[in-house]
VOVEXDO-336216 format. One record per residue (C-alpha): residue number from 1; x, y, z. Coordinates in steps of 0.5 Angstrom, whole numbers. Layout:
R   num      c1      c2      c3
R   NUM       X       Y       Z
...
***
This chain:
R   num      c1      c2      c3
R     1      -3      84     237
R     2       3      80     239
R     3       5      73     235
R     4       3      69     241
R     5      -3      73     243
R     6      -5      71     235
R     7      -3      64     236
R     8      -8      64     243
R     9     -14      67     239
R    10     -13      61     234
R    11     -12      56     238
R    12     -18      58     243
R    13     -23      59     237
R    14     -21      52     234
R    15     -22      49     240
R    16     -29      52     241
R    17     -31      50     234
R    18     -29      43     235
R    19     -33      42     242
R    20     -39      47     240
R    21     -43      41     238
R    22     -42      37     245
R    23     -42      44     249
R    24     -49      45     246
R    25     -52      38     247
R    26     -50      39     254
R    27     -53      45     255
R    28     -59      43     252
R    29     -59      37     257
R    30     -59      42     263
R    31     -64      46     260
R    32     -69      41     260
R    33     -69      41     267
R    34     -75      45     270
R    35     -71      48     276
R    36     -76      53     278
R    37     -75      55     285
R    38     -81      59     286
R    39     -86      53     285
R    40     -85      48     291
R    41     -87      43     286
R    42     -81      44     282
R    43     -76      43     289
R    44     -74      36     286
R    45     -72      39     279
R    46     -68      45     283
R    47     -64      39     286
R    48     -63      35     280
R    49     -61      41     277
R    50     -55      42     282
R    51     -53      35     282
R    52     -53      35     274
R    53     -48      42     274
R    54     -44      39     280
R    55     -43      33     276
R    56     -41      37     270
R    57     -36      41     273
R    58     -33      35     276
R    59     -33      32     268
R    60     -30      39     266
R    61     -24      38     271
R    62     -26      42     277
R    63     -23      37     283
R    64     -28      40     288
R    65     -35      40     286
R    66     -40      40     291
R    67     -48      41     292
R    68     -49      46     298
R    69     -55      46     302
R    70     -59      52     304
R    71     -66      52     308
R    72     -69      53     301
R    73     -66      51     294
R    74     -59      48     294
R    75     -53      52     291
R    76     -47      49     287
R    77     -39      50     289
R    78     -33      48     285
R    79     -26      50     286
R    80     -20      49     281
R    81     -13      51     284
R    82      -8      54     280
R    83      -1      50     279
R    84       2      57     281
R    85       1      58     288
R    86       1      66     288
R    87      -4      66     283
R    88     -10      71     285
R    89     -17      67     286
R    90     -23      69     282
R    91     -30      67     284
R    92     -35      66     278
R    93     -42      67     281
R    94     -49      65     277
R    95     -55      62     278
R    96     -58      55     276
R    97     -66      56     278
R    98     -70      59     273
R    99     -77      63     272
R   100     -83      60     272
R   101     -85      58     264
R   102     -91      54     261
R   103     -93      54     254
R   104    -100      57     255
R   105     -96      64     257
R   106     -95      65     250
R   107     -89      61     248
R   108     -88      58     241
R   109     -85      51     244
R   110     -85      48     250
R   111     -80      52     255
R   112     -77      46     257
R   113     -76      43     251
R   114     -70      47     248
R   115     -70      49     240
R   116     -65      52     236
R   117     -68      56     230
R   118     -64      62     226
R   119     -58      61     230
R   120     -62      62     237
R   121     -63      57     242
R   122     -70      58     245
R   123     -71      55     252
R   124     -73      58     259
R   125     -66      59     262
R   126     -62      60     256
R   127     -60      67     257
R   128     -62      67     264
R   129     -58      64     267
R   130     -56      57     265
R   131     -53      59     258
R   132     -48      64     261
R   133     -46      60     267
R   134     -45      54     262
R   135     -40      58     258
R   136     -35      58     263
R   137     -34      50     262
R   138     -32      51     255
R   139     -28      57     256
R   140     -24      54     262
R   141     -22      48     257
R   142     -20      53     251
R   143     -16      57     256
R   144     -12      50     258
R   145     -12      48     251
R   146      -9      55     249
R   147      -4      56     254
R   148      -2      48     255
R   149      -3      49     262
R   150      -6      43     266
R   151     -10      48     271
R   152     -12      55     270
R   153      -8      61     271
R   154     -12      63     277
R   155     -15      59     283
R   156     -22      59     280
R   157     -28      58     284
R   158     -35      58     282
R   159     -42      59     287
R   160     -48      58     283
R   161     -54      59     287
R   162     -61      56     287
R   163     -66      61     289
R   164     -64      68     285
R   165     -71      68     282
R   166     -74      67     288
R   167     -70      73     291
R   168     -64      70     294
R   169     -67      69     301
R   170     -62      65     304
R   171     -56      67     299
R   172     -53      72     304
R   173     -53      67     310
R   174     -49      62     305
R   175     -44      67     303
R   176     -43      69     311
R   177     -42      62     313
R   178     -38      60     307
R   179     -34      66     307
R   180     -27      62     308
R   181     -29      57     302
R   182     -31      62     297
R   183     -26      68     299
R   184     -23      71     292
R   185     -19      77     290
R   186     -25      78     285
R   187     -32      76     283
R   188     -34      75     276
R   189     -42      75     275
R   190     -44      72     269
R   191     -52      74     270
R   192     -52      80     266
R   193     -52      83     259
R   194     -49      87     253
R   195     -52      93     250
R   196     -53      90     244
R   197     -51      85     239
R   198     -46      90     235
R   199     -44      94     242
R   200     -40      89     247
R   201     -40      92     254
R   202     -38      91     261
R   203     -43      93     266
R   204     -39      97     272
R   205     -44      97     277
R   206     -51      95     280
R   207     -56      99     284
R   208     -58      97     291
R   209     -65      97     294
R   210     -69      98     300
R   211     -77      97     300
R   212     -82      99     305
R   213     -90      99     307
R   214     -93     105     311
R   215    -100     103     314
R   216    -104     109     316
R   217    -109     108     321
R   218    -115     114     323
R   219    -122     112     326
R   220    -123     105     329
R   221    -128     104     323
R   222    -130     107     316
R   223    -134     113     318
R   224    -139     118     315
R   225    -136     124     311
R   226    -142     128     312
R   227    -142     128     320
R   228    -134     128     321
R   229    -131     130     314
R   230    -126     136     315
R   231    -126     135     322
R   232    -122     129     323
R   233    -116     127     320
R   234    -117     122     314
R   235    -111     117     313
R   236    -112     117     305
R   237    -111     124     305
R   238    -105     123     309
R   239    -102     118     305
R   240    -103     122     299
R   241     -99     128     302
R   242     -94     123     304
R   243     -93     121     297
R   244     -93     128     294
R   245     -87     130     299
R   246     -83     124     297
R   247     -80     129     291
R   248     -78     136     290
R   249     -80     140     284
R   250     -73     138     281
R   251     -75     131     282
R   252     -70     130     287
R   253     -72     125     293
R   254     -74     130     299
R   255     -72     125     305
R   256     -67     129     309
R   257     -60     125     309
R   258     -63     121     303
R   259     -57     123     299
R   260     -51     122     304
R   261     -45     119     301
R   262     -48     118     294
R   263     -42     117     290
R   264     -43     122     284
R   265     -41     120     277
R   266     -35     123     274
R   267     -34     127     268
R   268     -31     121     264
R   269     -37     116     266
R   270     -42     121     264
R   271     -38     122     257
R   272     -38     114     256
R   273     -45     114     258
R   274     -47     119     252
R   275     -43     115     247
R   276     -47     109     247
R   277     -52     109     242
R   278     -58     110     246
R   279     -65     112     242
R   280     -69     115     247
R   281     -76     114     243
R   282     -75     107     242
R   283     -73     106     250
R   284     -80     110     251
R   285     -84     105     247
R   286     -81      99     250
R   287     -83     102     257
R   288     -90     103     254
R   289     -89     111     256
R   290     -89     117     252
R   291     -85     122     256
R   292     -79     122     261
R   293     -78     125     268
R   294     -74     125     274
R   295     -68     128     277
R   296     -66     135     274
R   297     -59     135     271
R   298     -58     128     269
R   299     -60     124     262
R   300     -64     118     262
R   301     -59     113     262
R   302     -56     117     268
R   303     -62     117     272
R   304     -63     109     271
R   305     -56     107     272
R   306     -53     112     277
R   307     -58     116     281
R   308     -62     114     287
R   309     -69     114     286
R   310     -76     113     290
R   311     -82     110     287
R   312     -89     109     289
R   313     -90     101     288
R   314     -97     101     290
R   315    -102     105     294
R   316    -109     104     297
R   317    -114     106     302
R   318    -122     107     303
R   319    -127     105     298
R   320    -125     101     291
R   321    -132      99     289
R   322    -137     101     284
R   323    -141     108     285
R   324    -139     112     291
R   325    -139     111     298
R   326    -138     117     302
R   327    -133     115     308
R   328    -127     117     311
R   329    -123     111     311
R   330    -120     108     317
R   331    -114     106     314
R   332    -109     107     308
R   333    -103     104     305
R   334     -97     106     301
R   335     -91     101     298
R   336     -85     104     297
R   337     -78     102     294
R   338     -71     106     294
R   339     -66     104     289
R   340     -59     106     292
R   341     -53     108     288
R   342     -45     107     291
R   343     -44     110     297
R   344     -51     109     300
R   345     -53     104     306
R   346     -60     101     306
R   347     -59     101     314
R   348     -58     109     313
R   349     -64     109     308
R   350     -69     106     313
R   351     -67     110     319
R   352     -68     116     314
R   353     -75     114     311
R   354     -77     112     318
R   355     -76     119     321
R   356     -78     123     315
R   357     -85     119     315
R   358     -86     120     323
R   359     -85     127     322
R   360     -90     128     317
R   361     -96     124     320
R   362    -101     129     324
R   363    -104     128     331
R   364    -110     123     330
R   365    -106     118     325
R   366    -103     112     328
R   367     -97     109     323
R   368     -93     103     322
R   369     -87     102     317
R   370     -85      95     315
R   371     -78      94     311
R   372     -77      88     307
R   373     -70      85     305
R   374     -65      90     302
R   375     -59      90     297
R   376     -53      94     297
R   377     -51      97     291
R   378     -44      95     288
R   379     -39      99     283
R   380     -32      98     281
R   381     -28     104     279
R   382     -27     104     271
R   383     -19     104     272
R   384     -19      98     277
R   385     -14      93     274
R   386     -19      87     274
R   387     -24      91     271
R   388     -19      92     265
R   389     -18      85     265
R   390     -25      84     263
R   391     -25      89     258
R   392     -19      86     254
R   393     -21      79     254
R   394     -28      81     251
R   395     -24      86     246
R   396     -20      80     244
R   397     -26      76     243
R   398     -31      81     239
R   399     -25      84     236
R   400     -28      91     237
R   401     -28      97     243
R   402     -31      95     249
R   403     -36     100     252
R   404     -38     101     259
R   405     -45     101     262
R   406     -49     100     269
R   407     -55      96     271
R   408     -61     100     274
R   409     -63      94     278
R   410     -61      90     284
R   411     -58      83     285
R   412     -54      79     290
R   413     -47      81     287
R   414     -47      86     293
R   415     -47      81     298
R   416     -41      78     295
R   417     -37      85     294
R   418     -39      87     302
R   419     -37      80     305
R   420     -31      78     301
R   421     -28      85     300
R   422     -27      84     293
R   423     -29      88     286
R   424     -35      85     282
R   425     -34      84     275
R   426     -40      83     270
R   427     -39      79     264
R   428     -45      77     260
R   429     -47      77     253
R   430     -54      77     253
R   431     -58      82     249
R   432     -64      86     251
R   433     -68      82     246
R   434     -67      75     249
R   435     -73      76     253
R   436     -71      74     260
R   437     -77      72     264
R   438     -81      73     258
R   439     -84      67     253
R   440     -79      65     248
R   441     -73      67     252
R   442     -67      65     248
R   443     -60      66     247
R   444     -56      68     241
R   445     -51      63     239
R   446     -46      67     236
R   447     -46      71     242
R   448     -46      65     247
R   449     -39      63     244
R   450     -36      70     244
R   451     -38      69     252
R   452     -34      62     251
R   453     -28      66     248
R   454     -28      71     253
R   455     -28      67     259
R   456     -22      63     255
R   457     -18      69     255
R   458     -20      72     262
R   459     -16      68     267
R   460     -10      69     264
R   461     -12      77     264
R   462     -14      77     271
R   463      -7      73     273
R   464      -4      79     271
R   465      -9      85     272
R   466     -11      82     279
R   467      -4      82     282
R   468      -3      90     279
R   469      -9      92     284
R   470      -5      89     290
***
């Protein structure tokens, strides 16, 4: 490490320590606002949260900080141009809305009355996502202090939505409408986490999602199984056959065309996954399960991070009450979800599933298939210069090697990647024990300030690394 880099680290850490208390006071103030987007009674609180953040970003130094309206909850946009005209543009994504929370859910304290104990900040939103959005405010100021700049080394933008915890129903339309304002060379998503407190990691991708409900209709009403059973098609039987046909004997999804375009794991990616300290038995206990299953030829981590899946989320039909009722039911249904990986297109999956279902429905059964909203997968290659910038920045903050993960879930980051045609970089410091969406959500303060420090180094790293990508 060069003398100038050592000097930057010293200045950044001193600046953070000197402003730690004020930063926490501000964050606690924001966490007191119950910005629960899923509950209409909190609509004014979500707006109050957006107004609070916009004002705080202006106070931080952003010349532009605006509240953007949507048909639902408001988002916040901020922009701070670099003094270097040819500097790359970086957009930070996060969200200011939170999950519902109440003391009777099992919280030890009031969820919107933040408490610090054992060097942990407990409150709804502490980790997901207000803490991880807010660490950038102190990070950019530490960046300026260390470099002597009056503006960031990159053209810095922020887009903090207000409906992520409600499924981001208006986010895609907002991104498309504001594509010119939010245009960027790279997107930094701070709504994710690390493998563990002692294992800093950078996520390189998230899976996409497609969902559908299939309804089967047979007789116009429930009919007697003694008079008609074995002679007319049974919707409940056919829905079971449909579900049984989802996978082959090797755990692969058996829908024709399902794997079209799938980007396979590289040998290096499989090696990096295998290096993580994964305790499968402990993971199973977390899952409240006793055995693993899935696509043959892949490890558990590969299955949940980098392979597409088909899951039954709900199934029903016929009599569900006590005792027996000997009928052929008039209808049955199944709800399915498909996690998608890089190279898969939700529109293609919708067509493939529709064709597969239609082909398997026998005469005498009418079916309806309805797809709900979809999310595209996103993936940034390991060797992308912008990703390497994040790895270097985090490595400087944590003073140890940074490993790589993916996320098995899905999120709106893919909309940004697709509309803006920019790589998505995940920078999060939350750990699994933080309890996202659960009672007693918390953030580890030491990790929170490592996030601040990483942010402080990142803009200089990206000023170099993003240029290399072009």
